[in-house]
Steps between C-alpha positions, in 0.01 A plus 500: 500500500417809696775648719432545872437873482243463219336209677466707819337782303276249319383365837469833680289659223205263516518492879457878514220490249319219675497702820265739317269219383180375658490175689310342209772605259772361728307172525484481122875557484551216750273272296715559193841480661452289815181295461595264783558785745207742446536657842875555474621858547552672165868571569561128555323411178704749300825388667428139414416567133723376223701790355361430154148593623596835651472707185147383435404547867627860489290566190188346653531698822562826308203428277278446803615829654451685171141367469425599858633851440298537182187378676560743788547787258176414322314481829631846596377641169151365566487631858656840428 
C-alpha cells in the first residue's frame, strides 16, 4: 500500500504531464482509465484511479512526453 505522500506524488506527476499532452492524447488516456467518462477532466480521472494503476500511468505519460520531445527535436533538425 502506498502512503499518502507517495500517492499524492503519483497522482500529481501524470496530471502535470497530461497538461502538456494534446487533446487526442488526453482522450486516449481517458479511454484507458475512465472509458465510461471520456469527457471527464483529466485531474478527475487521475484522482479516481486505483492506486495500483498510478505507476503504469506515470510511465505511460512520461513515455508520451519523451516521444513528443524526440519528434520535436527531429523536426527541428530537418528545418534547421
